[in-house]
C-alpha positions in Angstrom: 84.6 3.9 -10.4 82.2 2.2 -8.0 79.1 0.7 -9.5 76.0 2.7 -8.8 73.1 0.9 -7.2 69.7 1.9 -8.5 66.8 1.2 -6.2 63.4 1.4 -7.9 60.7 3.0 -5.8 58.0 0.7 -4.5 54.3 1.7 -5.0 51.6 0.3 -2.8 48.0 0.4 -4.0 45.5 -0.2 -1.2 42.5 -1.9 -2.8 40.7 -2.5 0.5 38.2 0.4 0.1 37.3 -0.7 -3.4 36.8 -4.3 -2.3 34.7 -3.1 0.6 32.6 -1.0 -1.8 32.1 -4.0 -4.1 31.1 -6.1 -1.2 28.6 -3.5 0.0 27.2 -3.2 -3.5 26.8 -6.9 -3.8 25.1 -7.1 -0.4 22.6 -4.3 -1.3 21.9 -6.0 -4.6 21.3 -9.3 -2.8 19.0 -7.6 -0.3 17.0 -6.0 -3.1 16.6 -9.3 -4.9 15.4 -11.0 -1.6 13.0 -8.1 -1.0 11.6 -8.4 -4.5 11.1 -12.1 -4.1 9.4 -11.6 -0.8 7.1 -9.0 -2.3 6.3 -11.2 -5.2 5.5 -14.2 -3.0 3.4 -12.0 -0.7 1.6 -10.4 -3.6 0.6 -13.9 -5.0 -0.5 -14.9 -1.5 -2.5 -11.7 -1.0 -4.3 -12.0 -4.4 -5.3 -15.6 -3.6 -6.6 -14.7 -0.2 -10.2 -13.7 0.5 -9.3 -10.3 2.0 -11.5 -7.4 0.8 -10.2 -4.2 -0.8 -9.6 -2.8 2.8 -8.1 -4.8 5.6 -6.5 -4.5 9.0 -3.1 -5.8 9.9 -4.6 -8.3 12.3 -6.4 -10.0 9.5 -3.2 -11.0 7.8 -2.6 -13.8 10.3 -5.8 -15.4 9.1 -4.5 -15.7 5.5 -1.0 -16.7 6.4 0.8 -13.3 5.9 3.2 -11.6 8.3 3.8 -7.9 9.1 7.2 -8.1 7.4 5.4 -9.2 4.3 2.9 -6.3 4.7 5.8 -3.9 4.7 7.2 -5.6 1.6 3.8 -5.2 -0.1 3.7 -1.5 0.8 7.2 -0.9 -0.6 6.2 -2.8 -3.8 3.1 -0.6 -4.2 0.7 -3.5 -3.9 -0.8 -2.1 -0.7 -1.3 1.4 0.5 -1.9 2.6 4.0 -5.1 4.8 4.1 -5.3 5.3 7.8 -4.3 4.2 11.2 -4.5 0.4 11.2 -6.1 0.3 7.8 -4.7 -0.7 4.4 -6.1 -1.0 0.8 -5.1 -3.3 -2.0 -4.2 -1.1 -5.0 -5.2 -3.8 -7.5 -8.9 -3.3 -6.6 -10.6 -0.5 -8.5 -12.7 1.8 -6.3 -16.5 1.6 -6.6 -19.2 3.9 -5.4 -19.2 1.8 -2.2 -15.6 2.8 -1.5 -16.5 4.8 1.6 -18.7 2.1 3.0 -16.0 -0.5 2.5 -13.4 1.6 4.2 -15.7 2.4 7.2 -16.8 -1.3 7.7 -13.2 -2.5 7.5 -12.1 0.0 10.1 -15.2 -0.5 12.3 -16.2 -4.1 11.9 -18.6 -4.1 14.8 -21.1 -1.8 13.1 -24.3 -1.9 11.0 -24.8 0.2 7.9 -28.1 2.0 8.4 -30.5 4.9 7.6 -29.4 7.1 4.7 -26.5 4.9 3.7 -28.7 1.8 3.8 -31.4 3.5 1.7 -28.7 4.3 -0.9 -27.5 0.7 -1.0 -31.1 -0.6 -1.3 -32.0 1.9 -4.0 -34.9 3.4 -2.0 -35.6 7.1 -2.3 -33.3 9.8 -3.7 -30.9 10.4 -0.8 -27.2 10.5 -1.7 -25.5 11.1 1.7 -22.0 12.5 1.9 -21.7 10.9 5.3 -21.5 7.1 6.1 -24.3 6.2 8.4 -23.4 3.5 10.9 -24.9 2.0 14.0 -22.7 0.8 16.8 -23.6 -0.9 20.2 -25.1 1.4 22.8 -22.0 1.4 25.0 -19.3 1.3 22.3 -16.8 4.0 22.0 -17.6 6.4 19.3 -15.1 5.7 16.4 -13.1 8.3 14.6 -11.9 7.8 11.0 -9.9 10.7 9.6 -10.7 11.5 6.0 -14.2 9.9 6.2 -17.4 11.6 7.5 -19.3 9.4 9.8 -22.8 9.7 11.3 -23.1 7.4 14.3 -26.3 6.1 15.9 -26.7 3.6 18.7 -28.6 0.3 18.6 -29.4 -1.7 21.6 -31.3 -4.9 22.5 -33.3 -6.4 19.5 -32.4 -3.3 17.4 -28.8 -4.7 17.1 -29.9 -8.0 15.4 -33.5 -7.8 14.2 -33.8 -6.9 10.5 -30.0 -6.9 10.1 -28.3 -9.1 7.4 -24.8 -9.8 6.4 -23.3 -8.4 3.1 -20.0 -7.1 1.8 -18.7 -3.9 0.1 -15.7 -4.3 -2.2 -15.1 -7.7 -0.6 -15.2 -6.3 3.0 -17.6 -8.2 5.3 -20.3 -6.0 6.6 -23.8 -5.8 8.2 -26.7 -3.8 6.9 -30.4 -3.2 7.9 -32.9 -4.8 5.5 -35.1 -2.6 3.3 -38.1 -2.9 5.7 -35.9 -2.3 8.7 -34.2 0.7 7.0 -37.6 2.3 6.2 -38.8 1.7 9.7 -35.6 3.2 11.2 -36.2 6.4 9.2 -39.3 6.9 11.2 -37.7 5.8 14.5 -34.8 8.3 13.9 -37.0 10.9 12.2 -35.4 13.7 14.1 -32.1 12.9 12.5 -33.1 12.2 8.9 -36.2 14.4 8.6 -39.9 13.7 8.2 -39.8 14.2 4.4 -37.0 11.6 4.0 -38.9 9.0 6.1 -42.1 9.5 4.1 -40.3 9.4 0.8 -38.6 6.1 1.9 -41.9 4.6 2.8 -43.7 5.6 -0.5 -40.8 4.7 -2.7 -40.1 1.4 -1.0 -43.8 0.3 -1.3 -44.0 1.6 -4.9 -40.9 -0.5 -6.0 -42.2 -3.4 -3.9 -38.9 -3.5 -2.0 -40.9 -3.5 1.2 -44.5 -4.4 2.1 -47.0 -3.2 4.7 -46.8 -6.6 6.4 -43.0 -6.5 6.7 -43.1 -2.9 8.1 -45.8 -3.9 10.5 -43.6 -6.8 11.7 -40.7 -4.4 12.3 -43.0 -2.1 14.2 -44.1 -4.9 16.5 -40.4 -5.5 17.5 -39.2 -1.9 17.3 -42.3 0.3 18.0 -42.6 3.6 16.2 -45.8 5.7 16.6 -44.9 7.7 13.5 -44.6 4.6 11.4 -47.7 3.1 12.8 -49.7 6.2 12.0 -48.3 6.3 8.4 -49.2 2.6 7.8 -52.7 3.2 9.2 -53.2 6.0 6.6 -52.0 3.6 3.9 -54.6 1.0 5.0 -57.5 3.4 5.0 
């Protein structure tokens, strides 16, 4: 009887998909680790920089950060986008000057004035919901969604006289001095109201944050008949 030949079946196991999946997983893991390292390095760099609570992407170059690092910071939750071309560091606690900082960061060529300046200087009782800013006479009126702005125009000596540098939440800014602010309330009386202007004058003098001589000096450079009349009454 002829011998029977038994042939065992051959099984092929294709491991290629599994290997590809492992390679893909390893690549994603490596990418995540690289991204975390970039975010960590960028965070350290950001915290050592002198950027304020709010900043524009263009300011990153000045402190040695790139736009790729900005994206890494956003993904890591260190920075949040609050508007077009405007970001905020999440590590900085908001203060009562949050709106001023945001406005000045977005509109750097501006001057905090009138009711907002009164609030900053602690003169009078005004607590404006709007941010009052002055911009150059021919500048395009800015728009900042999510923030209420009141814009006035300064030209000539009004743009520089009685204006000083300051900062809000680390954001560089410019603001009218106490005397200039009180004088402006009379110059822009139609916008702020006569009662507000007179209150600013009386409270500024009472607290000695302004003097008659300082106000007179402002009136010489930036004439205001209403302010002149109010000062003459004070001197009688």
